[in-house]
DOBALUM-69836 format. One record per residue (C-alpha): x, y, z; residue number from 1; residue in one letter. Coordinates in nm, 3 decimals, padded with zeros to 5 digits. Layout:
N
        x        y        z  num  residuo
        X        Y        Z  NUM        a
...
//
This chain:
486
        x        y        z  num  residuo
  -00.007  -00.002  -00.036    1        m
   00.111   00.359  -00.030    2        a
   00.151   00.498   00.254    3        v
   00.287   00.808   00.371    4        i
   00.509   00.943   00.639    5        d
   00.417   01.284   00.753    6        e
   00.727   01.368   00.961    7        k
   00.982   01.313   00.702    8        w
   01.026   01.556   00.562    9        p
   00.833   01.790   00.773   10        d
   00.582   01.946   00.538   11        r
   00.592   02.283   00.774   12        a
   00.995   02.264   00.715   13        e
   00.947   02.231   00.261   14        w
   00.579   02.389   00.225   15        a
   00.566   02.723  -00.019   16        g
   00.932   02.706  -00.043   17        k
   01.206   02.575  -00.263   18        i
   01.586   02.399  -00.145   19        y
   01.893   02.666  -00.252   20        s
   02.152   02.624   00.041   21        s
   01.846   02.445   00.261   22        g
   01.518   02.577   00.248   23        w
   01.404   02.953   00.217   24        r
   01.129   03.149   00.044   25        e
   01.150   03.182  -00.349   26        p
   01.095   03.465  -00.537   27        e
   00.849   03.348  -00.753   28        g
   00.551   03.305  -00.524   29        g
   00.322   02.995  -00.366   30        i
   00.178   02.757  -00.631   31        r
  -00.088   02.543  -00.493   32        q
  -00.097   02.159  -00.682   33        v
  -00.454   01.980  -00.693   34        i
  -00.377   01.601  -00.686   35        e
  -00.523   01.362  -00.909   36        p
  -00.808   01.142  -00.750   37        p
  -00.547   00.979  -00.539   38        a
  -00.614   01.085  -00.173   39        g
  -00.412   01.346  -00.031   40        g
  -00.526   01.755   00.028   41        a
  -00.343   02.036  -00.262   42        p
  -00.043   02.120  -00.183   43        v
   00.177   02.453  -00.160   44        d
   00.481   02.447  -00.298   45        i
   00.779   02.743  -00.366   46        g
   00.824   02.852  -00.743   47        v
   01.183   02.955  -00.839   48        a
   01.216   03.260  -01.079   49        s
   01.481   03.349  -01.233   50        p
   01.630   03.527  -00.961   51        a
   01.585   03.241  -00.748   52        d
   01.770   03.021  -01.048   53        v
   02.043   03.267  -01.117   54        a
   02.166   03.297  -00.724   55        r
   02.173   02.883  -00.689   56        a
   02.327   02.857  -01.030   57        g
   02.601   03.069  -00.911   58        a
   02.582   02.930  -00.523   59        r
   02.603   02.571  -00.745   60        a
   02.930   02.658  -00.915   61        a
   03.085   02.763  -00.616   62        e
   03.048   02.450  -00.440   63        a
   03.110   02.207  -00.752   64        a
   03.498   02.339  -00.766   65        g
   03.498   02.208  -00.421   66        e
   03.297   01.860  -00.487   67        w
   03.529   01.815  -00.757   68        a
   03.831   01.811  -00.584   69        a
   03.722   01.569  -00.315   70        a
   03.846   01.259  -00.336   71        g
   03.610   00.971  -00.514   72        p
   03.572   00.830  -00.161   73        s
   03.408   01.112  -00.078   74        d
   03.129   01.113  -00.318   75        r
   03.118   00.763  -00.266   76        v
   03.007   00.745   00.077   77        e
   02.733   01.019   00.046   78        v
   02.580   00.784  -00.221   79        l
   02.591   00.507  -00.010   80        l
   02.436   00.693   00.262   81        r
   02.197   00.809  -00.014   82        a
   02.096   00.448  -00.120   83        y
   02.062   00.336   00.247   84        d
   01.846   00.641   00.304   85        a
   01.581   00.595   00.015   86        l
   01.548   00.218   00.098   87        r
   01.461   00.327   00.462   88        e
   01.211   00.564   00.357   89        r
   01.094   00.392   00.023   90        a
   00.693   00.428   00.154   91        g
   00.736   00.787   00.168   92        t
   00.848   00.789  -00.183   93        f
   00.579   00.510  -00.308   94        r
   00.261   00.675  -00.090   95        g
   00.420   01.101  -00.275   96        w
   00.480   00.893  -00.649   97        i
   00.078   00.715  -00.589   98        v
  -00.026   01.078  -00.493   99        r
   00.082   01.293  -00.771  100        e
   00.137   01.092  -01.041  101        s
  -00.154   00.836  -00.962  102        a
   00.077   00.543  -01.057  103        g
  -00.018   00.224  -00.872  104        v
   00.198   00.111  -00.581  105        p
   00.359  -00.133  -00.799  106        a
   00.481   00.135  -01.005  107        k
   00.613   00.329  -00.722  108        g
   00.832   00.066  -00.644  109        d
   00.970  -00.016  -00.958  110        y
   01.074   00.361  -00.938  111        e
   01.272   00.321  -00.589  112        i
   01.419  -00.027  -00.767  113        s
   01.562   00.174  -01.039  114        a
   01.661   00.485  -00.827  115        a
   01.858   00.224  -00.604  116        l
   01.976   00.090  -00.914  117        a
   02.079   00.435  -01.025  118        q
   02.277   00.482  -00.681  119        l
   02.431   00.146  -00.703  120        r
   02.601   00.241  -01.015  121        h
   02.671   00.602  -00.974  122        a
   02.916   00.420  -00.716  123        v
   03.078   00.237  -00.978  124        g
   03.114   00.579  -01.234  125        l
   03.305   00.748  -00.923  126        a
   03.558   00.470  -00.958  127        s
   03.621   00.408  -01.277  128        l
   03.965   00.519  -01.510  129        p
   03.958   00.887  -01.605  130        r
   04.217   00.920  -01.860  131        g
   04.514   00.816  -02.080  132        e
   04.895   00.861  -02.122  133        v
   04.945   00.959  -02.437  134        l
   05.221   00.908  -02.666  135        e
   05.415   01.239  -02.659  136        p
   05.476   01.441  -02.931  137        q
   05.872   01.514  -02.785  138        v
   06.094   01.270  -02.670  139        p
   06.084   01.228  -02.254  140        g
   05.810   01.448  -02.294  141        g
   05.464   01.368  -02.124  142        t
   05.152   01.343  -02.266  143        s
   04.801   01.337  -02.027  144        l
   04.463   01.321  -02.087  145        a
   04.146   01.274  -01.890  146        w
   03.783   01.337  -01.751  147        r
   03.708   01.635  -01.554  148        v
   03.387   01.724  -01.403  149        p
   03.151   01.992  -01.582  150        l
   03.067   02.190  -01.305  151        g
   02.670   02.260  -01.286  152        v
   02.415   02.063  -01.471  153        v
   02.068   02.150  -01.510  154        g
   01.800   01.860  -01.491  155        v
   01.443   01.944  -01.598  156        v
   01.226   01.663  -01.476  157        n
   00.895   01.489  -01.596  158        p
   00.573   01.408  -01.438  159        w
   00.580   01.061  -01.553  160        n
   00.872   00.888  -01.392  161        a
   00.957   01.162  -01.155  162        p
   01.181   00.952  -00.875  163        l
   01.388   00.762  -01.169  164        l
   01.432   01.043  -01.421  165        f
   01.585   01.265  -01.194  166        a
   01.796   01.024  -01.001  167        m
   01.911   00.892  -01.374  168        r
   02.083   01.179  -01.388  169        a
   02.167   01.321  -01.036  170        l
   02.318   01.032  -00.888  171        a
   02.564   00.991  -01.208  172        p
   02.604   01.359  -01.232  173        a
   02.698   01.400  -00.828  174        l
   02.893   01.032  -00.854  175        a
   03.123   01.251  -01.110  176        l
   03.193   01.544  -00.924  177        g
   02.920   01.807  -01.040  178        n
   02.648   02.005  -00.883  179        a
   02.280   01.990  -00.921  180        v
   02.019   02.225  -01.111  181        l
   01.703   01.953  -01.011  182        l
   01.376   02.168  -01.156  183        k
   01.033   01.945  -01.107  184        p
   00.771   01.916  -01.287  185        d
   00.464   02.112  -01.168  186        p
   00.251   01.803  -01.112  187        l
   00.530   01.606  -00.969  188        t
   00.687   01.875  -00.696  189        p
   00.749   01.633  -00.416  190        v
   00.790   01.307  -00.550  191        s
   01.041   01.468  -00.794  192        g
   01.220   01.718  -00.618  193        g
   01.125   01.756  -00.203  194        v
   01.218   01.399  -00.087  195        l
   01.508   01.458  -00.335  196        l
   01.673   01.723  -00.169  197        a
   01.597   01.554   00.181  198        r
   01.721   01.257   00.077  199        l
   02.066   01.388   00.002  200        f
   02.054   01.645   00.269  201        e
   02.001   01.358   00.544  202        d
   02.312   01.200   00.350  203        a
   02.509   01.440   00.389  204        g
   02.578   01.594   00.081  205        l
   02.789   01.943   00.105  206        p
   02.561   02.264   00.069  207        d
   02.546   02.418  -00.261  208        g
   02.581   02.071  -00.480  209        l
   02.182   02.042  -00.528  210        l
   01.959   02.287  -00.542  211        h
   01.582   02.202  -00.630  212        v
   01.372   02.453  -00.823  213        l
   01.029   02.400  -00.865  214        p
   00.823   02.615  -01.139  215        g
   00.677   02.573  -01.485  216        g
   00.856   02.683  -01.800  217        a
   00.999   02.996  -01.707  218        e
   01.156   02.849  -01.446  219        t
   01.292   02.542  -01.704  220        g
   01.388   02.831  -01.945  221        q
   01.611   02.992  -01.681  222        a
   01.837   02.646  -01.607  223        v
   01.869   02.611  -01.943  224        a
   02.018   02.966  -02.002  225        a
   02.174   03.005  -01.667  226        d
   02.533   03.082  -01.748  227        p
   02.674   02.863  -01.463  228        n
   02.491   02.567  -01.632  229        v
   02.717   02.353  -01.806  230        a
   02.492   02.119  -01.936  231        m
   02.103   02.030  -01.957  232        v
   01.941   01.709  -01.873  233        v
   01.605   01.685  -02.019  234        f
   01.320   01.439  -02.007  235        t
   00.987   01.529  -02.179  236        g
   00.805   01.633  -02.513  237        s
   00.966   01.623  -02.802  238        t
   00.828   01.977  -02.907  239        e
   00.940   02.068  -02.471  240        a
   01.288   01.984  -02.609  241        g
   01.334   02.148  -02.881  242        r
   01.239   02.476  -02.704  243        a
   01.486   02.393  -02.386  244        v
   01.800   02.312  -02.707  245        a
   01.756   02.645  -02.826  246        r
   01.757   02.840  -02.522  247        v
   02.047   02.598  -02.423  248        a
   02.196   02.584  -02.776  249        g
   02.259   02.989  -02.699  250        e
   02.552   02.920  -02.455  251        g
   02.660   02.661  -02.664  252        l
   02.553   02.362  -02.375  253        k
   02.607   02.002  -02.374  254        r
   02.213   01.888  -02.394  255        v
   02.097   01.537  -02.350  256        v
   01.711   01.524  -02.449  257        l
   01.490   01.196  -02.397  258        e
   01.201   01.329  -02.564  259        l
   00.892   01.112  -02.732  260        g
   00.797   00.796  -02.908  261        g
   00.595   00.611  -03.163  262        k
   00.722   00.258  -03.087  263        n
   00.625  -00.058  -03.191  264        s
   00.606  -00.412  -03.087  265        l
   00.617  -00.639  -03.387  266        i
   00.518  -01.022  -03.410  267        v
   00.614  -01.204  -03.596  268        l
   00.417  -01.543  -03.827  269        d
   00.619  -01.750  -03.599  270        d
   00.564  -01.602  -03.230  271        a
   00.423  -01.762  -02.937  272        d
   00.064  -01.526  -02.961  273        v
  -00.001  -01.560  -02.609  274        e
   00.344  -01.431  -02.483  275        a
   00.381  -01.118  -02.734  276        a
   00.012  -01.057  -02.668  277        a
   00.096  -01.008  -02.257  278        l
   00.384  -00.794  -02.368  279        a
   00.176  -00.602  -02.572  280        g
  -00.023  -00.522  -02.292  281        a
   00.213  -00.457  -02.072  282        v
   00.347  -00.248  -02.304  283        s
   00.067  -00.032  -02.386  284        s
  -00.159  -00.035  -02.092  285        f
   00.142  -00.014  -01.815  286        g
   00.089   00.301  -01.590  287        y
  -00.182   00.392  -01.865  288        g
   00.062   00.374  -02.140  289        g
   00.197   00.682  -02.035  290        q
   00.554   00.621  -02.066  291        a
   00.785   00.724  -02.348  292        c
   00.879   00.377  -02.378  293        v
   00.528   00.287  -02.447  294        a
   00.469   00.054  -02.750  295        a
   00.238   00.291  -02.958  296        g
   00.158   00.057  -03.255  297        r
   00.089  -00.316  -03.296  298        h
   00.279  -00.440  -03.576  299        l
   00.142  -00.829  -03.638  300        v
   00.161  -01.082  -03.890  301        h
  -00.199  -01.153  -04.084  302        a
  -00.202  -01.434  -04.026  303        d
  -00.174  -01.407  -03.620  304        l
  -00.375  -01.077  -03.603  305        a
  -00.706  -01.240  -03.502  306        g
  -00.564  -01.472  -03.239  307        a
  -00.359  -01.190  -03.119  308        y
  -00.608  -00.917  -03.081  309        t
  -00.850  -01.141  -02.886  310        d
  -00.571  -01.235  -02.618  311        a
  -00.496  -00.882  -02.629  312        l
  -00.851  -00.789  -02.554  313        v
  -00.850  -01.036  -02.283  314        g
  -00.560  -00.918  -02.122  315        h
  -00.723  -00.559  -02.148  316        a
  -01.089  -00.615  -01.976  317        r
  -00.827  -00.792  -01.719  318        a
  -00.745  -00.497  -01.598  319        m
  -00.913  -00.283  -01.343  320        r
  -00.954   00.078  -01.310  321        l
  -00.987   00.283  -00.970  322        g
  -00.809   00.437  -00.680  323        d
  -00.422   00.322  -00.731  324        p
  -00.379   00.343  -00.353  325        a
  -00.649   00.075  -00.327  326        e
  -00.561  -00.278  -00.336  327        e
  -00.646  -00.475  -00.622  328        g
  -00.648  -00.161  -00.897  329        v
  -00.467  -00.219  -01.225  330        s
  -00.464   00.144  -01.351  331        l
  -00.545   00.471  -01.155  332        g
  -00.682   00.793  -01.370  333        p
  -00.440   00.971  -01.630  334        v
  -00.272   01.242  -01.505  335        v
  -00.469   01.550  -01.562  336        s
  -00.764   01.651  -01.803  337        e
  -00.577   01.767  -02.046  338        r
  -00.394   01.463  -02.146  339        q
  -00.725   01.253  -02.126  340        v
  -00.830   01.543  -02.339  341        t
  -00.591   01.451  -02.589  342        r
  -00.624   01.060  -02.596  343        i
  -01.009   01.078  -02.608  344        e
  -00.895   01.326  -02.899  345        r
  -00.708   01.078  -03.107  346        i
  -00.872   00.775  -03.063  347        v
  -01.185   00.944  -03.171  348        d
  -01.055   01.109  -03.474  349        e
  -00.906   00.774  -03.578  350        s
  -01.219   00.595  -03.522  351        v
  -01.451   00.857  -03.722  352        a
  -01.142   00.756  -03.998  353        a
  -01.244   00.391  -03.962  354        g
  -01.026   00.216  -03.668  355        a
  -01.239  -00.006  -03.437  356        r
  -01.275  -00.014  -03.149  357        v
  -01.226  -00.398  -02.951  358        l
  -01.260  -00.262  -02.614  359        t
  -01.265   00.054  -02.386  360        g
  -01.293   00.395  -02.627  361        g
  -01.473   00.633  -02.351  362        r
  -01.386   00.831  -02.057  363        r
  -01.477   00.842  -01.759  364        d
  -01.376   01.193  -01.586  365        g
  -00.960   01.137  -01.556  366        l
  -01.029   00.715  -01.598  367        f
  -00.957   00.634  -01.980  368        y
  -00.972   00.230  -01.969  369        p
  -00.746  -00.060  -02.128  370        p
  -00.826   00.018  -02.538  371        t
  -00.759  -00.156  -02.832  372        v
  -00.844  -00.069  -03.175  373        l
  -00.786  -00.241  -03.517  374        d
  -00.842  -00.163  -03.871  375        h
  -00.570   00.095  -03.840  376        v
  -00.415   00.247  -04.119  377        d
  -00.163   00.459  -04.141  378        r
  -00.289   00.797  -04.246  379        a
  -00.473   00.763  -03.873  380        m
  -00.386   00.978  -03.572  381        p
  -00.369   00.692  -03.370  382        v
  -00.093   00.579  -03.594  383        f
   00.119   00.899  -03.632  384        t
   00.097   01.055  -03.325  385        e
   00.238   00.930  -02.948  386        e
  -00.070   00.890  -02.742  387        i
   00.091   00.877  -02.416  388        f
  -00.246   00.671  -02.263  389        g
  -00.388   00.289  -02.233  390        p
  -00.414   00.267  -02.585  391        v
  -00.294  -00.046  -02.821  392        a
  -00.372   00.031  -03.192  393        p
  -00.322  -00.273  -03.417  394        v
  -00.204  -00.326  -03.770  395        t
  -00.135  -00.640  -03.967  396        p
   00.183  -00.704  -04.207  397        f
   00.219  -00.955  -04.474  398        r
   00.656  -00.982  -04.531  399        s
   00.920  -00.872  -04.230  400        e
   00.982  -00.602  -04.513  401        a
   00.664  -00.497  -04.462  402        e
   00.676  -00.502  -04.079  403        a
   01.045  -00.290  -04.078  404        v
   00.900  -00.020  -04.310  405        e
   00.611   00.037  -04.136  406        i
   00.781   00.074  -03.830  407        a
   01.007   00.280  -03.949  408        n
   00.775   00.541  -04.112  409        d
   00.814   00.812  -03.823  410        t
   01.016   01.065  -03.701  411        a
   01.108   00.909  -03.378  412        y
   01.315   00.628  -03.299  413        g
   01.309   00.559  -02.926  414        l
   01.244   00.175  -02.892  415        t
   01.072  -00.139  -03.003  416        a
   01.014  -00.534  -02.940  417        a
   01.028  -00.802  -03.174  418        v
   00.819  -01.132  -03.143  419        h
   00.936  -01.445  -03.301  420        s
   01.019  -01.828  -03.232  421        g
   01.350  -01.777  -03.420  422        s
   01.612  -01.540  -03.202  423        a
   01.828  -01.486  -03.480  424        p
   01.528  -01.393  -03.727  425        r
   01.449  -01.162  -03.446  426        a
   01.764  -00.993  -03.436  427        v
   01.768  -00.979  -03.793  428        a
   01.431  -00.780  -03.775  429        v
   01.567  -00.560  -03.503  430        a
   01.893  -00.459  -03.690  431        e
   01.712  -00.313  -03.971  432        r
   01.458  -00.090  -03.742  433        l
   01.579   00.258  -03.687  434        r
   01.554   00.280  -03.296  435        t
   01.795   00.340  -02.993  436        g
   01.681   00.053  -02.862  437        m
   01.525  -00.277  -02.904  438        v
   01.410  -00.542  -02.691  439        h
   01.398  -00.964  -02.835  440        i
   01.076  -01.166  -02.709  441        n
   00.999  -00.871  -02.461  442        d
   00.804  -00.562  -02.360  443        v
   00.915  -00.232  -02.511  444        s
   00.924  -00.009  -02.195  445        a
   01.288  -00.147  -02.040  446        k
   01.524   00.060  -01.902  447        d
   01.835  -00.023  -01.682  448        a
   02.129   00.162  -01.495  449        a
   02.381  -00.015  -01.691  450        n
   02.255   00.077  -01.992  451        a
   02.237   00.346  -02.260  452        p
   01.931   00.500  -02.262  453        f
   01.832   00.667  -02.543  454        g
   01.647   00.745  -02.880  455        g
   01.727   00.870  -03.299  456        m
   01.500   01.082  -03.481  457        g
   01.293   01.294  -03.285  458        v
   01.302   01.098  -02.976  459        s
   01.633   01.262  -02.907  460        g
   01.912   01.391  -03.025  461        n
   02.134   01.085  -03.000  462        g
   02.283   01.113  -02.626  463        s
   02.228   00.833  -02.400  464        r
   02.269   00.822  -01.976  465        i
   02.335   00.526  -01.828  466        g
   02.662   00.214  -01.797  467        g
   02.975   00.382  -01.949  468        t
   02.757   00.683  -02.121  469        a
   02.736   00.891  -01.804  470        s
   03.063   00.930  -01.756  471        l
   03.086   01.026  -02.137  472        e
   02.843   01.261  -02.054  473        q
   02.872   01.466  -01.767  474        f
   03.267   01.496  -01.761  475        t
   03.476   01.655  -02.107  476        q
   03.864   01.611  -02.142  477        w
   04.112   01.809  -02.079  478        r
   04.488   01.769  -02.201  479        w
   04.785   01.828  -02.057  480        m
   05.126   01.870  -02.189  481        t
   05.486   01.892  -02.027  482        a
   05.823   01.886  -02.233  483        p
   06.127   01.643  -02.108  484        g
   06.418   01.728  -01.938  485        p
   06.625   01.999  -02.110  486        a
//
């Protein structure tokens, strides 16, 4: 169950404030967050103004120099204490994730587990070799190259996985000697911001290294534009990512963009239909489809399409909607009125164009049921647009070449899954897909701390976070030479 410890963190300490060298009153005022129907009262959140961001950036730059000079063991000790504190406070993190994002408790548990994995992996990053001894250009000389921290990293976080996405940038950035300005999404300022500030405060992170700056687009733009910020990590929609990249580009900053997806789950004619349909249901309906890695297209060989859709409908109808804090509920409400209206519009326009609803398809307030559509062609909104809801559009194909061509018919390129009774055959299809990630006989929605996560096309800018890619992203090279003896 989702139970919040109201004594940690003490609401009187953080309500209406920002975290920047302690909890302080913001110049941007206070915003009341109205939560989805998942329990709990409205929350007063401090809003960071551009002036607040500027002060935080200056302090972070000062603190980053001292942090970079500290030994790796000092940084590791903080991360290990944060790991222990997160395990101890897991119930509160779970409760706030349910309360703010309307995910079921199991989704909160997944985020906590994944965040712990990010902390564990970051501990290893801190001790990786940082440099190379190069061949000198003059006899007896010295030529060295090594990686140094960037300084200050700005993180603009989404609402759909607030803890995981924040920690995916925060843990490696701190481990490698950087300071962080974290801007949580307005819908999830506690689970994606306040709790993390308190967690690292308890872990003994030195003052000035983490600033939590809630707010809307203006705050995010200020973080991206701040002259002390050397790198911006943004996770969200492609449209918003372009705006962040434009601002950051003016300062020639490094930018990591993890954006949307229109991901295909491909079922070849020799696939295990039941296993593929289960993976398809998890990929499209898990957490209401509100994930960039959700399956937005089910491409099924025509010979299996009937059996596949029957099985997919069965999984959809077995899922129970309701208050996510209740036992046995599979899906909670969609996160906002704006988002459920978008899902409704995409489905209704596609049905008007000829798609057929096999189950679901009608909202009830903020609740949208798992929905399966067939007769989906490539001109329909449900085929072309990222849905970000529990909708599974099914489109048949006749050959592997056609399946690949349909899957690649999008500007997105985040992830995909291929199902086949022959692993070599599935791999051969997977290698032809224009995606940053692909999974064989599995779901489309996967994440691992030791893997480079990211997409191609308008799903990202080719950058990656995770594994040794984090070492590349959160540091930069320095080269030093010295002449040999005279």
